[in-house]
C-alpha positions, 0 to 999 in steps of 0.5 A: 535449492535450499528451502528457505531460498525457495520460500523467499523467492515464492514470497518475492513473486506473490508480492510482485503479482499482487503489486502489479495486479493492484497498480494496474486496477489503480492505474486503469481505474483512477490513473494513479501511478505507483509513486502517486500511490506511495504518497497516498499510502503515506497520508491515508491514515493520518496527514503529514508534511511533504518533509515527512512524506519525503523521508518516509519514501526516501525521495527528494522534497522536490520530487514528493512536491511534484507528485503531490501537485498532481494529486492536488490538481486531480482532487485526491489530496488537499494542502491545509496550513497548520492552525498553530504555526502557518509555515506548516502545511499538512497534506490530507486525503479528501473525500474522493480518496476516502471513497475508494477505500470501498473499491479497494476492499471489494477489489481485494475480496473479489481478487482473492475469491477468484484466485482461490476459486477451484481449491478444495477446503483441504488445500485452502486450510493448508494455505491458511496453515502455512501463512499462519506459521510464517507469520508467526515466525516472522513475528518472533524474529522481529520481536528478537531484534527490538 
């Protein structure tokens, strides 16, 4: 197997493993499904309309509307009418959603501490250098296509 393929498969495996662990945390702790987390991810930094969320997630309007209904019922998000155009409804996070940000940050820090436990400084430095090199290459390629 060539090295490019090995690297690609390693990245995919890392992504799947991390996603699975975070999905389990959010489902077990907060009863949030992956589609619900995807919607939350769309509105966490800034409010969006259902249409904008549907387009970003490439899901039908009715599917996203159903997810939003459940998130609103559980008080994770709220619908807010636009002040200048009452036909527009923004989907915004609630205080409840803002509070889990701390939990997620704490989880990520503890998660990586436990994963990296047992590695010596030299091994950790290799991982850091390798990830930085890969990020640098990806940024160069991303810049070429813009």
